[in-house]
C-alpha positions in Angstrom: 96.3 50.2 89.0 97.6 49.0 92.3 95.8 46.3 94.3 94.9 48.6 97.1 93.1 51.0 94.7 91.3 48.1 93.1 90.0 46.7 96.4 88.9 50.2 97.4 87.1 50.6 94.1 85.2 47.4 94.7 84.3 47.8 98.3 84.5 51.6 98.9 82.0 54.2 97.8 83.8 55.3 94.7 84.4 53.1 91.6 86.8 53.9 88.8 85.3 52.4 85.7 85.9 52.6 82.0 83.0 53.4 79.7 80.9 55.1 82.3 78.0 57.4 81.5 76.3 60.3 83.3 72.5 60.2 83.6 70.8 63.6 84.2 67.2 64.0 85.5 65.7 67.1 84.1 62.9 68.0 86.4 61.0 70.6 84.3 61.1 68.6 81.0 60.3 65.3 82.7 63.2 63.5 81.0 66.3 61.6 81.9 69.3 62.2 79.6 72.4 60.2 79.0 75.9 61.7 78.6 79.5 60.6 78.6 81.7 61.7 81.5 83.4 64.1 79.1 80.0 65.8 78.6 79.1 64.5 75.1 75.4 63.8 74.5 74.4 60.1 74.0 70.6 60.6 74.3 69.2 63.8 75.9 65.8 62.1 76.4 66.6 58.5 77.1 63.5 58.4 79.3 60.6 60.9 78.8 57.1 61.5 80.0 57.9 61.6 83.7 56.1 64.0 86.1 59.0 65.8 87.8 61.7 63.1 87.9 63.9 63.5 91.0 66.0 60.8 92.6 67.5 58.0 90.5 69.6 54.9 91.2 70.9 52.1 89.0 70.9 48.4 89.9 72.2 45.8 87.5 71.2 46.8 84.1 68.2 48.8 85.2 67.4 52.4 86.2 65.0 53.3 89.0 63.6 56.8 88.8 61.4 58.7 91.3 58.4 60.4 89.8 57.6 63.2 92.3 54.3 64.3 90.9 52.9 60.8 90.2 54.0 59.5 93.7 55.8 56.5 92.2 59.1 54.8 91.4 59.5 53.6 87.8 61.9 51.1 86.4 63.7 51.2 83.0 66.5 49.4 81.3 69.7 51.4 80.7 68.7 51.7 77.1 65.5 53.5 78.2 62.9 50.7 77.7 60.2 50.5 80.3 60.4 47.6 82.7 57.7 48.7 85.1 56.0 52.1 85.3 55.1 52.3 88.1 57.2 49.8 90.0 56.2 51.3 93.4 53.2 53.4 94.1 51.5 55.4 96.9 54.6 57.3 97.9 54.2 60.8 99.3 56.3 62.9 96.9 59.3 60.6 96.5 62.7 62.3 96.1 66.1 60.7 96.8 66.9 57.0 96.7 69.8 54.7 97.6 70.2 50.9 97.3 71.7 48.4 99.7 71.7 44.7 98.7 68.3 43.8 97.3 66.5 46.7 98.9 65.9 50.3 97.8 65.5 53.1 100.3 63.3 56.0 99.3 63.0 59.5 100.7 59.5 60.9 100.6 59.2 64.6 101.2 55.6 64.4 102.5 53.1 67.2 102.7 54.5 69.1 105.7 57.9 70.3 107.0 58.1 67.4 109.5 56.1 64.8 107.4 59.1 63.3 105.6 59.8 59.6 105.7 62.3 57.1 104.5 60.7 53.8 103.3 62.3 50.5 102.5 61.2 48.3 99.6 62.5 45.4 97.6 63.7 46.0 94.1 60.6 44.3 92.8 58.5 46.9 94.6 57.3 45.0 97.7 57.2 47.1 100.8 59.6 46.1 103.6 58.9 49.0 105.8 57.3 52.1 104.2 57.8 54.2 107.4 61.3 53.0 108.4 62.2 56.5 109.5 59.6 59.2 110.1 59.3 62.8 111.3 62.0 64.2 108.9 62.2 67.8 107.9 61.7 68.0 104.2 64.3 65.2 103.4 65.7 65.1 99.9 69.3 63.7 99.7 70.1 60.2 100.7 73.4 58.2 100.7 74.5 54.9 102.2 77.9 54.0 103.7 78.3 50.5 105.2 75.2 49.8 107.3 74.3 53.5 107.8 72.0 55.9 106.0 72.7 59.6 105.7 69.8 61.9 104.9 69.8 65.6 104.1 66.9 67.5 105.8 66.4 70.6 103.7 64.1 72.4 106.1 66.1 71.9 109.3 69.5 72.4 107.6 70.8 69.1 109.0 72.3 65.8 108.0 71.0 62.8 110.0 72.6 59.4 110.4 70.6 56.2 110.9 71.2 52.5 110.7 69.7 50.5 107.8 67.1 49.2 110.3 66.0 52.7 111.0 67.6 53.3 114.4 68.9 56.9 114.9 72.7 57.1 115.2 72.7 60.9 115.3 69.6 62.7 113.8 71.6 66.0 113.7 75.1 64.7 112.7 75.8 67.9 110.8 73.9 71.2 111.7 73.8 74.7 110.5 73.5 74.0 106.7 71.5 76.0 104.3 69.0 73.8 102.5 71.2 70.8 102.0 70.2 68.7 99.0 72.4 66.2 97.2 74.8 63.9 99.1 77.8 61.9 97.9 80.3 59.8 99.8 83.9 59.1 99.0 85.9 57.0 101.4 85.3 58.6 104.9 84.1 61.9 103.5 80.6 63.2 102.9 80.0 65.9 100.3 76.9 68.0 100.7 75.2 70.4 98.2 73.9 73.5 99.8 71.1 74.9 97.6 71.7 78.4 99.0 74.1 80.2 98.9 75.3 77.7 96.3 78.2 75.7 97.7 79.5 72.2 98.2 80.8 71.3 101.7 83.0 68.4 102.8 82.6 66.6 106.1 83.8 63.3 107.6 81.3 60.5 108.1 81.5 61.3 111.9 80.3 64.8 111.2 83.5 66.8 111.5 83.9 69.7 109.1 86.7 69.3 106.5 85.7 72.3 104.4 82.2 73.8 104.6 82.7 75.8 101.4 84.9 73.4 99.3 83.3 74.7 96.1 81.6 78.2 96.1 79.8 80.4 93.7 77.4 77.8 92.3 73.8 78.4 91.2 71.4 76.3 93.3 73.3 73.0 93.3 71.3 69.8 93.9 72.5 66.6 92.4 76.0 65.2 93.3 78.0 62.2 92.2 81.6 61.1 92.5 83.6 59.2 89.8 87.2 58.5 90.8 88.6 61.8 92.0 86.0 63.9 90.2 82.8 65.4 91.6 79.9 66.1 89.3 77.4 68.8 90.3 74.0 69.6 88.9 73.1 73.3 89.1 69.3 73.5 88.8 68.7 77.2 88.0 71.7 77.4 85.6 70.8 74.3 83.7 74.4 73.0 83.8 76.4 70.1 85.1 79.9 71.0 86.3 82.9 68.8 87.0 85.3 69.4 89.9 87.9 67.4 91.8 87.1 66.1 95.2 89.7 68.6 96.5 87.6 71.5 95.1 89.5 72.4 91.9 87.4 73.2 88.8 87.8 70.7 85.9 84.9 72.1 83.8 82.2 74.2 85.4 80.1 73.9 82.2 80.6 70.2 81.3 77.0 69.9 80.2 75.0 72.9 79.2 71.7 73.9 77.7 69.6 71.8 80.1 66.1 72.9 81.0 65.8 74.6 84.4 65.8 71.8 86.9 68.6 69.4 85.9 68.7 68.3 89.5 69.5 64.7 89.9 72.2 62.6 88.3 73.9 59.3 88.2 77.0 57.8 86.7 76.8 54.3 85.3 78.6 51.7 83.1 77.5 49.0 80.8 77.1 45.4 81.9 77.3 46.0 85.6 77.5 43.3 88.2 76.4 43.2 91.8 79.4 45.2 92.9 77.5 48.4 92.1 78.0 51.2 94.6 75.1 53.7 95.1 76.3 57.2 95.6 74.1 60.2 96.5 70.6 58.9 96.6 69.6 62.0 94.7 70.8 60.5 91.5 74.4 59.6 90.9 75.4 56.0 90.7 78.7 54.6 89.6 79.7 51.0 89.0 82.1 48.8 87.0 81.3 46.8 83.9 81.6 43.0 84.0 84.5 43.1 81.6 86.3 45.5 83.9 85.6 43.4 86.9 86.9 40.3 85.1 90.1 42.1 84.5 90.3 43.1 88.2 89.8 39.4 89.2 92.7 38.3 87.0 94.9 41.0 88.3 94.1 40.1 91.9 94.9 36.5 91.2 98.2 37.4 89.6 99.0 39.3 92.8 
């Protein structure tokens, strides 16, 4: 691996890591399953008993899961053991999540079409600003690039951009979408899952269209994640997770099958992560490198 790609892996929004796993939130069954990136089952019910699990992120060796019906965020180890359930409470139908530093940002759909908010909390659950951004239109997807937040407003068909302090950069950065859900960022490109008519669009972080229908013919796609040059897509109604390249080519449209209706939100993770973790697509896909892999990177950089 060249030094340039290593540095991008560490500081960009995509990490290429060995021994990565894919975590799948199955909404209807109330479980989070664990799979290899090749689709093999590790544990289809790693975490169970959730009331409509939605957004998920991984920080260190722990998994944070949004429990939509119980208005909470729960914390587990990557082996499925409970750390704190709940870790955060009193949320208004939490959905997507994303992490920056020691804070987690949570999208709450709210009880009305314009009642959505993004709140900021510490990883230990203390509120920093529960109403950091308000007045959103059924927000679901969340992603972070640098110091900016990108949020998918399902009801208005828009992607908005805000600073991490909550200031609007462009509340309608991308318009004319059809129920946007999951978001994933790779370099300077933003990938968006359109629930209907079932497509993945690609845009620049400045809002320019690259390909509004990069991947077509999907069945209600929601969760997105990027690992290396591959894009993982959860199709809710079909109960499958598919794998595609970031250029839109099909790798395996049925990588994981037989899921209950509602396998919406995903993440990709690796054992023994360090603080270099990169949060991708607040709706549930996270990818980071193991400590052993990072140690090898350090040695290679020093040799350079």
